[in-house]
N, C-alpha and C positions, 0 to 999 in steps of 0.2 A: 619249960618253953624253949622252942628252938631259936637259935640265934638268927635263923632265917624266917622268922615269923613276920609275914607281910600282911596280916589281916588288917583291914582298914586302909591299906595303901592302894594307890592307883598307879598302874604301870602302862606305858605305851611302848610297844615293840614294833619297829618298822621292819618290813620283810619277815613277818612272823608266822607265815603259813607253811613253811617247809624248811628242811635242813636245820641249820644252827638256830635260826629264828624260831622255828617251831619248838625246839628243845628249850629255848629261853622262855617262851610263852608258857609251856607246860610246867616249867619249874616254878615260875612266879605264881601261876594259878594254883599249883599244888601246895604252895605255902600260904594260900589264903588271899592273895591279891585280887583285885579287880583289874582285868587286863584288856586293853585295846590293842589290836594288831592291825597293821596295814599289809596289803598284798597287792601285787600287780596283776598276775595271771593265775595264781594258785588258789582259785576259788573253791575247788573241791577240798583242798587241805584246810582252808579256813573254816569251811562248814563242818568238817570233822572235829576241829578243836572246839568250836562253839557247841556242837552237840555233846561233846565229852564233858564239858564243864558247865554248860547251861548258858542261855542267852543273857542272863542277868550278870553273870560272872565274866564273860568274855564277849567283847564287841569286835567284829571284823569289819574293816573299812577298806574298800578298794580305792587305791589312789596311785597316781603317777607322780612319784616324788621328785622327778626331774623338773617339775613345775612348782614354783614357789607358792602359787595359790593353792595347790593340792596339799602341800605341806601344812599350810596354815589351816586348811579345812580339816585335815586329820587331827590336828591339835584341838581345834575348836569343837569338833564333834566328840572327842574324848572328854574334854572339859564339860561339855553340855551333858553328857551321859553320866559322868561320875563326879563332877564338881571341881576337879583339879587334876594335875599330873604330879605325882611324887617322884616317879622314876621314869626316865626316858632311856631306852636302849636303841641306838641308831644302827640297826643290823642290816638294813637294806643295802644292796650292792651286788656286784657281779664282775666276772672277768670279761665277758662278752665273746672273746675269741683269742686264741693264741696266735701270735704272729711276730716274727722278728721285726725290729724297727724299720728295716729297709722295705718291708712289705706292708707296714701300717699306713693308715690314711689319717688326715686331719679329722675326719668324721669319727674314726674309731677312738682317737684320743679325746675328742670332745665328749663322746658318749661315755667313755670310761670315767671321766671326771664328773660328768653330770650325774650318772648313776650312783657313784660312790661318794664323791666329795660334796658336790652341791646339795645332794639330798640330805646329807648329814648336817651341813651348815644351816640349811634353810629350816629343817625340822627343829634344830636347836634354837634358832632365832625365834621361831614361833612359840616354842614351849617356855623359853626363859622368862618372859615378862611375868607369867603367873608364879613361877618358882621364886623369882626375885622379890615379888610383892609379898610372898609368904615367908621369905628369908629361909627357905628350906627346899631341898631338891637334890637329886643325884642323876647325873647323866653318865651313861656308859657307851662309848663308841666302839666300833668294830674295825680293828686294823687287820694286819696279816703278817705272817712270817715273810711274805714277799717284800714287805717294806724294808726288811734287812737284807734279804738274800738277792733281791733283784728279780726273783721269779725265774720262770723258764719260758722264753719266747713270749713274754708278757710284760714288757717294760711299761706299757700304758697302765696296766693294773697295779704293778709294783709302785709306780710313781704316785698313783692315786691313793694307795694305802699309806704310802709315806707321808702324803699330805694330811691324811686323817690323823696319823700319829702326831704330827706337828700341830695341827689344829687343836687336838685334845689338850696339849700342854698350854697352848696360847689361850684357849678359852678358860682353862682352869685358873690361869693367872687373872684373866679379866673379871671373873665372877667370884674370886676367892673371898672377897669381903661381903658378899651378899648372902652367905649361908648355903650356896649351891656348890656341890663338889662335881668335878668332871674327871673321869678316869676312862681307861680303855682296856680292851682285851685284844690280843694278837694271836689268833689261832695258827697252828701249824697244819699238818695233814689230819683233817677231820673227815671221817667216813660219811659222806653225804653225796647227793646226786651231782654236786659241783664237781667232785673228782671222778664220779662215774662218767661225766661228760668230758672233762678236760684233761684227765690224767690216765695214762695207760696202766694196766695191771702191773707191768714190769717196773714202771716208774714208781708206783705206789709201794711195791715190794722192796725196791731199793731204798726208798725213804724210810720205811719201817726198819730195815736192817741198820740204817745209820742212826736211828732214834734210840737213845739210852733206855727208854721204857719198853722198846720193842713191840709197839703196837700203834695202830691208828687211834686218834682221839675220837670221841663221840660228841654229839651235840650236848649231851648232859655234862660232859667235862667243861665245855665252854660256858654252859648255863650256870654251873657252880661258881665259876669266877665272877659272873655277872651278879649273882645273888650276893656274893661277899662284898663286891664293890658298892652295891646299893644299900647294904644293911647298916644298921647303927654301929656295928662292931668296927666298921671301916670309916668312922666319922673323922679320923685324922689323916685320911688319905685323899689327896687330890693331885692331879697331874701325873698319875702313875699309869703305866701300861703293863698289864700282866701277860706274859708269854705263855700261852697254853699249847705247848708243842712237844711234850714228852721229853724235853731236855735237849732236843736237837738245836745246835747253835749256841745255846745258853748265852744269849745276848745280854 
């Protein structure tokens, strides 16, 4: 039996229809889990995943996770469909735009924190009561190497991801006595449409050259770390953040 056997487990992945999130959904579903995913605009991607695994195995929920009521609804609909949530992966987030601080606006900072931080906090808030009542559950948050490096013309995004790293540790302490574990992953350069949009080919090549493993990561690389943090083999890990970055920085 695989250490990553998730048969009989229920997993909710936010932002699960594309990029890293899609890789996470496919990994958990591939290991037998029943998976609910949320998406904002990637309806076509969500439909593809549902078709690949079947409507009974994967549930796609459109939701605006910057609204607390939508976070609560996504959790409630997952629990209604599958009975509970064993694993929560808070992957939803985004950079929005690159801009030096002198060119940013209050609105950009507010959106960056709403999309990344508040969505994470509010989904955790909604999912925790069920986990605590069962005294069992695993939460995996999504940070970023930008939280350490400061990013590139994206202080708003780096600060938001830094807040997620801190929240991960704080929440892990809060719920440590309830049987719920909270950990995070912190990706480096992962080859997705995120970097197709926000990073130039020259910048990506330069990052690969500085990376000890000499390649970009893949969504499957991040998904593997999520599987580990959520599985029983990691039952004595909480408050940890795994850096999935090919060795660059070695924070």
